[in-house]
C-alpha positions as CSV (number, residue, x, y, z in Angstrom):
1,M,-43.8,-58.2,83.7
2,F,-42.9,-57.1,87.2
3,Q,-42.4,-60.0,89.5
4,F,-43.6,-59.4,93.1
5,A,-41.9,-62.5,94.5
6,V,-38.5,-61.4,93.1
7,L,-38.8,-58.0,94.9
8,L,-39.9,-59.7,98.1
9,S,-37.0,-62.1,98.0
10,L,-34.5,-59.3,97.5
11,I,-35.9,-57.4,100.4
12,A,-35.8,-60.5,102.6
13,Y,-32.2,-61.2,101.6
14,A,-31.1,-57.6,102.3
15,A,-33.0,-57.7,105.7
16,A,-31.3,-60.9,106.7
17,L,-27.9,-59.1,106.3
18,G,-29.0,-56.1,108.2
19,D,-29.1,-54.9,111.8
20,P,-31.2,-55.2,113.9
21,A,-31.8,-59.0,113.6
22,C,-35.3,-59.8,112.6
23,G,-37.9,-61.5,114.7
24,E,-36.3,-60.6,118.1
25,P,-38.5,-58.1,120.0
26,A,-36.6,-56.2,122.7
27,I,-39.9,-56.1,124.7
28,P,-41.1,-59.7,125.0
29,P,-44.8,-60.3,124.0
30,S,-47.1,-62.1,126.3
31,T,-48.0,-65.5,125.0
32,V,-50.5,-66.5,127.6
33,S,-53.3,-68.1,125.5
34,A,-56.5,-66.0,125.3
35,T,-60.1,-57.5,121.1
36,I,-59.2,-58.8,117.7
37,V,-62.1,-61.1,118.4
38,G,-61.6,-63.2,121.5
39,G,-58.1,-61.7,122.2
40,Y,-56.7,-59.3,124.7
41,E,-54.4,-56.3,125.0
42,A,-50.8,-56.8,123.9
43,N,-47.8,-55.8,126.0
44,R,-47.0,-52.3,124.9
45,N,-44.5,-52.3,121.9
46,S,-44.0,-56.0,122.2
47,W,-44.8,-56.6,118.5
48,P,-42.3,-54.1,117.1
49,W,-43.0,-55.0,113.5
50,Q,-46.7,-54.0,113.8
51,V,-47.7,-51.3,111.4
52,Q,-50.9,-49.3,111.6
53,V,-52.1,-48.2,108.1
54,R,-54.2,-45.0,108.4
55,K,-56.4,-43.8,105.5
56,I,-56.8,-40.0,105.7
57,S,-60.0,-39.9,103.8
58,F,-61.5,-42.7,106.0
59,G,-60.5,-40.8,109.2
60,G,-57.9,-43.0,110.7
61,Q,-57.3,-46.7,111.3
62,W,-57.7,-48.7,108.1
63,C,-55.5,-51.8,107.9
64,G,-52.4,-53.3,109.3
65,G,-49.0,-54.2,108.0
66,T,-45.7,-55.8,109.0
67,L,-42.3,-54.1,108.9
68,I,-39.9,-56.4,107.1
69,D,-37.0,-54.0,106.4
70,S,-36.0,-50.4,107.2
71,Q,-38.1,-49.0,104.4
72,W,-40.5,-51.8,103.5
73,V,-43.9,-52.9,104.8
74,L,-45.8,-56.0,103.8
75,S,-49.6,-55.7,103.8
76,A,-52.7,-56.9,101.9
77,A,-53.4,-55.8,98.3
78,H,-57.1,-55.3,99.0
79,C,-56.3,-52.5,101.5
80,F,-55.0,-50.4,98.6
81,H,-56.8,-51.8,95.5
82,T,-58.9,-49.3,93.5
83,A,-61.0,-50.0,90.4
84,I,-59.9,-46.9,88.7
85,G,-56.1,-47.0,88.9
86,D,-53.1,-46.8,91.2
87,P,-53.7,-46.1,94.9
88,D,-53.4,-42.5,96.0
89,L,-50.1,-42.4,98.0
90,S,-51.1,-39.2,99.7
91,D,-54.1,-40.8,101.3
92,Y,-52.2,-43.2,103.5
93,E,-50.1,-42.9,106.6
94,F,-48.0,-45.7,108.1
95,V,-47.4,-45.7,111.9
96,L,-44.9,-47.7,113.9
97,G,-44.4,-47.9,117.6
98,A,-48.0,-47.2,118.4
99,H,-50.2,-48.9,121.1
100,H,-53.4,-46.9,121.3
101,V,-55.3,-46.8,118.0
102,N,-55.1,-43.0,118.1
103,D,-51.5,-42.7,119.4
104,Y,-49.8,-39.6,118.1
105,Y,-47.0,-39.6,120.7
106,G,-44.9,-42.0,122.7
107,S,-41.3,-43.0,123.0
108,Y,-41.3,-45.1,119.9
109,Y,-44.0,-43.5,117.8
110,Q,-43.0,-42.9,114.1
111,K,-45.1,-41.9,111.2
112,F,-44.3,-42.2,107.4
113,S,-45.8,-41.6,104.0
114,A,-45.2,-44.0,101.1
115,S,-43.1,-43.5,98.0
116,K,-44.4,-46.7,96.4
117,I,-47.4,-49.0,96.9
118,I,-46.9,-52.2,94.9
119,L,-49.8,-54.7,94.6
120,H,-49.0,-58.2,93.5
121,E,-49.4,-58.4,89.7
122,G,-51.6,-61.5,90.1
123,Y,-54.0,-60.0,92.7
124,G,-57.6,-60.8,92.1
125,S,-60.1,-58.6,93.9
126,L,-62.9,-61.2,93.4
127,S,-60.9,-64.3,94.2
128,N,-58.6,-62.7,96.9
129,S,-55.7,-64.6,95.3
130,N,-52.2,-63.1,95.8
131,D,-53.6,-60.7,98.4
132,V,-50.3,-59.0,99.2
133,A,-48.8,-55.6,98.7
134,L,-45.4,-54.0,99.4
135,I,-45.1,-50.4,100.6
136,K,-41.9,-48.5,100.4
137,L,-41.7,-45.8,103.1
138,R,-40.3,-42.4,102.0
139,E,-37.6,-42.6,104.7
140,P,-36.0,-45.4,106.7
141,V,-37.4,-46.1,110.1
142,D,-35.4,-45.4,113.2
143,W,-34.6,-48.7,114.9
144,C,-35.4,-48.8,118.6
145,K,-36.8,-51.1,121.3
146,G,-40.3,-50.6,119.9
147,V,-39.6,-50.7,116.2
148,S,-37.8,-53.7,114.5
149,P,-38.6,-56.1,111.7
150,A,-40.2,-59.6,111.6
151,C,-38.5,-62.4,109.8
152,L,-40.2,-63.9,106.8
153,A,-41.2,-67.6,106.9
154,Q,-39.5,-69.7,104.2
155,T,-41.9,-72.6,104.7
156,R,-45.5,-72.7,105.8
157,P,-45.7,-73.8,109.5
158,S,-47.3,-77.2,110.0
159,A,-50.9,-77.6,111.0
160,G,-51.5,-77.1,114.7
161,T,-48.6,-74.6,115.1
162,V,-49.7,-71.8,117.4
163,A,-49.6,-68.4,115.6
164,W,-50.5,-64.9,116.8
165,V,-52.5,-62.2,115.1
166,T,-52.3,-58.5,116.1
167,G,-54.2,-55.5,115.2
168,W,-56.7,-52.7,116.0
169,G,-59.6,-54.2,114.0
170,D,-63.2,-54.8,114.9
171,Q,-63.7,-56.7,118.2
172,E,-67.4,-57.2,117.7
173,A,-68.7,-57.7,121.3
174,S,-66.4,-55.2,122.9
175,Y,-64.1,-52.3,122.2
176,D,-60.5,-51.7,123.4
177,P,-58.5,-49.0,121.7
178,Y,-55.2,-50.7,122.5
179,L,-53.4,-53.1,120.2
180,Q,-55.0,-56.5,120.5
181,Q,-53.5,-60.0,120.1
182,V,-55.0,-63.5,119.8
183,D,-53.4,-66.9,119.4
184,V,-54.8,-69.2,116.6
185,P,-53.5,-72.6,115.4
186,I,-52.5,-73.1,111.8
187,V,-55.2,-75.2,110.0
188,S,-54.4,-78.0,107.6
189,E,-54.9,-77.4,103.9
190,R,-57.6,-80.0,103.8
191,N,-59.7,-78.4,106.6
192,C,-59.1,-75.0,105.1
193,K,-60.5,-76.1,101.7
194,N,-63.4,-77.9,103.4
195,A,-64.4,-74.6,105.1
196,Y,-64.2,-72.4,102.0
197,W,-64.6,-72.7,98.3
198,G,-61.9,-70.9,96.3
199,I,-58.9,-71.6,98.5
200,D,-55.7,-71.6,96.4
201,D,-52.0,-72.1,96.9
202,T,-51.5,-68.4,97.8
203,M,-53.8,-68.8,100.9
204,M,-53.7,-70.5,104.3
205,C,-56.1,-70.7,107.2
206,A,-55.7,-70.3,111.0
207,G,-58.2,-70.5,113.7
208,Y,-60.5,-72.8,115.6
209,S,-63.4,-74.9,114.2
210,K,-65.5,-73.9,117.2
211,G,-64.9,-70.2,116.4
212,G,-64.5,-67.5,119.1
213,Y,-61.0,-66.3,118.2
214,D,-60.1,-64.5,115.0
215,S,-58.9,-61.5,113.1
216,C,-61.7,-59.2,111.8
217,Q,-62.4,-56.1,109.7
218,G,-59.6,-53.5,110.2
219,D,-57.0,-56.2,110.9
220,S,-56.5,-56.8,107.1
221,G,-52.9,-56.7,106.0
222,G,-51.6,-57.3,109.5
223,P,-49.2,-60.0,110.7
224,L,-49.8,-63.7,111.5
225,V,-46.5,-64.7,113.3
226,Y,-45.2,-67.7,115.0
227,Q,-42.2,-68.4,117.1
228,K,-39.6,-71.1,116.4
229,S,-37.8,-73.1,119.0
230,D,-34.8,-70.7,119.0
231,G,-37.1,-67.8,120.1
232,T,-37.2,-66.0,116.7
233,W,-40.5,-64.8,115.4
234,Y,-41.5,-65.4,111.7
235,L,-44.2,-63.8,109.6
236,A,-46.3,-66.7,108.2
237,G,-49.3,-64.9,106.9
238,V,-51.0,-61.6,106.0
239,V,-54.6,-61.1,107.2
240,S,-56.7,-61.4,104.1
241,W,-60.3,-62.5,104.3
242,G,-62.9,-64.8,106.0
243,D,-66.6,-65.5,106.3
244,G,-67.7,-63.4,109.3
245,C,-65.3,-63.1,112.3
246,A,-64.7,-66.0,114.7
247,D,-67.7,-67.9,113.4
248,A,-67.9,-71.7,114.1
249,G,-66.9,-73.8,111.1
250,K,-64.9,-70.9,109.6
251,Y,-61.4,-69.7,109.9
252,G,-59.4,-66.6,109.2
253,V,-57.7,-66.8,105.7
254,Y,-54.2,-65.4,105.3
255,A,-51.9,-64.8,102.3
256,D,-49.2,-67.5,102.7
257,V,-45.9,-65.5,102.9
258,A,-43.7,-68.6,102.2
259,Y,-45.6,-69.2,98.9
260,F,-44.3,-65.9,97.6
261,L,-40.7,-66.7,98.6
262,R,-40.4,-70.2,97.2
263,L,-41.5,-69.6,93.6
264,D,-39.0,-70.6,91.0
265,H,-38.9,-67.1,89.5
266,Q,-37.3,-65.7,92.6
267,H,-34.0,-66.8,91.1
268,E,-34.5,-64.8,87.9
269,K,-31.9,-62.0,87.4
270,M,-33.8,-58.8,87.2
271,E,-33.0,-55.1,87.5
272,L,-35.6,-53.4,89.7
273,D,-36.0,-49.7,90.3
274,L,-36.3,-49.8,94.1
């Protein structure tokens, strides 16, 4: 059986040896606490790993993703899952360096098609378990100030750690076509499970019990990142699901990136056709 975690670990290892260094945006993001719901417009190109997933048959913006290597994007499995077989590669475009939701130009704008879309072999469309997917772009990206990778978190950040979500998803009460960002704290496993039935080890929560700040529809697959004390940014989660958007007593639920890197089978020796 194909092992998703093995492939993700190999990509992370190769990226760590590469150039540019991950998690070091050339254009610093604003981290003034605050529309993703309840958020505000990001500094242009300050989240250089942000990927916009466009679905041609849908007419544009569909999901988000995170650039983790020169040809690999990490996103959510539910963005590409079909009940009748493999996703149609020709129906998706992957955009980097964009700021406006309909950017088709700009100093850092790059657009790609996919040569592979790989859903986690344990993904459950009903349970939302293992809600991660890897996309291999047909060509490597051109590294620049507005396009560079995020580092992958090896451990889940502790409860209370401030993390940031970015995307072009539904803002509910308002509409701003520019990339939005919002800060949300990591929630303890206990509080996450108290808020939702069905939380498993592949998931984590972030947000406020009072609500008001959250990711929403259209942000799926996008990054939940946090900054370590050395200034480096790490991808902790992938936007997955939730009950409503920014509702009191509920949180955003994310696929826990560290979970997929710390499994024992990441050390298996496998030959993978990449």
